[in-house]
C-alpha positions in Angstrom: 69.2 137.4 105.2 67.5 134.7 103.1 64.2 136.5 103.2 65.7 139.5 101.5 66.9 137.6 98.4 65.3 138.3 95.1 63.0 135.4 94.1 61.7 135.1 90.6 57.9 135.6 90.5 57.8 137.2 94.0 57.7 140.8 95.1 61.0 142.5 95.8 59.8 142.9 99.4 58.3 139.5 99.9 60.4 138.9 103.1 59.5 142.2 104.8 56.9 141.9 107.5 54.1 144.3 108.3 55.2 147.1 110.7 53.9 150.3 112.2 54.7 153.2 114.5 51.8 155.2 116.0 51.4 158.8 115.1 52.8 161.0 117.9 51.1 164.1 119.3 51.0 166.8 116.7 51.2 164.5 113.7 48.6 165.0 110.9 48.3 161.2 110.6 50.5 158.2 109.8 52.0 157.7 106.4 50.9 154.4 104.9 53.6 152.6 102.8 52.5 149.6 100.9 54.1 147.1 98.6 52.4 147.1 95.2 53.4 143.4 94.9 53.8 141.8 91.5 53.6 144.5 88.9 54.9 144.2 85.3 57.4 146.9 84.3 58.4 147.3 80.7 61.2 149.6 79.4 60.5 151.1 76.0 63.1 152.9 73.9 61.9 154.7 70.7 61.3 158.1 69.1 58.5 160.0 70.8 56.9 160.6 67.4 56.9 157.0 66.3 53.3 156.8 64.9 53.3 153.0 64.7 54.3 152.5 68.3 51.9 155.2 69.6 49.0 153.4 67.7 50.1 150.1 69.1 50.3 151.5 72.6 46.8 152.8 72.3 45.7 149.2 71.5 47.7 147.2 74.0 48.1 149.6 76.9 45.2 152.1 76.3 47.2 155.3 76.0 49.9 156.9 74.0 53.4 158.1 74.9 53.6 161.2 77.0 55.1 163.8 74.8 55.8 166.3 77.6 58.9 165.6 79.7 58.4 164.2 83.2 54.8 163.3 82.8 52.9 160.0 82.8 49.7 158.9 81.2 47.1 156.6 82.9 44.7 154.0 81.4 42.9 152.0 84.1 45.6 150.2 86.1 48.2 150.9 83.5 50.7 153.8 83.2 53.3 155.0 80.7 55.9 157.3 82.3 58.4 159.5 80.6 62.0 158.7 81.6 63.9 160.6 78.9 63.6 161.9 75.4 63.5 158.4 74.0 62.8 156.3 77.0 59.6 155.3 78.9 58.5 152.8 81.5 55.2 150.9 81.2 53.5 149.7 84.4 50.8 147.1 84.1 49.2 144.3 86.0 51.1 141.1 86.7 51.2 138.7 83.8 50.5 141.3 81.1 54.1 142.0 80.0 54.3 139.2 77.3 51.1 140.5 75.6 52.3 144.1 75.7 55.8 143.4 74.4 54.4 141.2 71.6 52.0 144.0 70.7 55.0 146.4 70.3 57.1 143.9 68.3 56.3 145.4 64.9 58.9 145.4 62.1 57.3 148.5 60.6 58.0 150.5 63.8 61.7 150.8 63.0 64.3 151.3 65.7 62.5 150.2 68.9 63.8 148.4 72.0 61.3 146.7 74.4 62.5 145.0 77.6 60.6 143.3 80.4 62.2 144.5 83.6 59.5 143.3 86.0 61.8 141.2 88.2 64.6 143.8 88.2 62.4 146.5 89.8 60.3 146.8 92.9 57.5 149.3 93.7 55.9 150.9 96.8 53.2 153.5 97.3 53.2 156.1 100.0 50.1 157.9 101.1 49.3 160.4 103.9 49.6 164.1 104.7 53.3 163.7 105.8 54.4 161.8 102.7 56.1 164.8 101.1 57.9 165.6 104.3 59.2 162.1 104.6 60.4 161.9 101.1 62.1 165.3 101.3 64.4 164.1 104.1 66.4 161.9 101.7 65.7 163.3 98.2 66.9 166.6 96.7 63.7 167.0 94.6 61.3 169.8 95.4 58.2 168.1 96.8 56.2 171.3 97.4 52.6 170.6 96.3 52.7 173.5 93.8 55.8 172.0 92.1 55.5 168.2 92.3 51.9 167.9 91.2 49.8 164.8 90.3 50.9 163.4 86.9 54.5 164.3 87.3 57.3 161.7 87.3 61.0 162.3 88.3 64.1 160.3 88.5 66.4 161.0 91.4 68.2 159.5 94.4 66.6 158.5 97.6 69.7 158.7 99.8 72.0 156.2 97.9 69.3 154.5 95.8 68.3 155.5 92.3 64.5 155.8 92.1 61.7 156.9 89.8 59.0 158.8 91.7 55.5 159.3 90.4 53.0 161.7 92.0 49.7 159.9 91.9 47.6 162.3 93.9 48.1 165.3 96.2 49.6 163.1 99.0 50.3 159.9 97.2 53.5 158.8 95.5 54.7 155.6 93.8 58.4 154.8 94.1 60.1 152.4 91.7 63.6 151.1 92.4 65.9 148.2 91.8 64.7 145.1 93.5 68.0 144.7 95.4 67.6 148.2 96.9 63.9 148.0 97.9 64.5 146.6 101.4 67.0 149.5 102.0 64.4 152.0 100.6 61.7 150.7 103.0 64.0 150.8 106.0 65.1 154.3 105.1 61.6 155.6 104.8 60.5 153.8 108.0 63.1 155.8 109.8 62.1 159.0 108.1 58.4 158.5 109.0 58.8 157.7 112.7 58.2 161.3 113.8 54.8 161.3 111.9 53.8 157.6 112.5 53.7 155.0 109.7 52.2 151.8 108.7 53.9 149.4 106.3 51.6 147.0 104.4 53.2 144.0 102.6 51.7 142.7 99.4 
């Protein structure tokens, strides 16, 4: 079990080896699940209309807060996702959290809370034509392509694990969960994907 312990500065899945199961007859192709590796994750609490914070985000992240519920904005490799009326998560490249949090530490912004949760959260990406089918086995969200469209983010449960799910493309989703639950989430999804075939790619 030592390989599944959380290690500061390492991916939440650093001890999980590459694995695969071939697509059986009738499958539209294997689902690819990959560990995104070290990715900075910053929780931001503030009013959506905070002009000072929105201007600061434009400078240090490249985009403003999504005003519409359950949406995320993208700027290069960075994303800001809506989690609630006054809560967002910022995803950025490893090592950028200190610069981003410092850029949002503005006295004139008023009541704002910024926390670096990078080590507390893990992240994977699923891609493939059966991705929605696999996710729907353990999550109550509606994954129909006309409902869960690119640009939407939802918080829900994947079996017993709380997750944030972002639709990146028609058949591509990013799943963010607590680091301690990430090995469980990967094992759960491997089982769900066997009937389609899968490939797990470590960071």
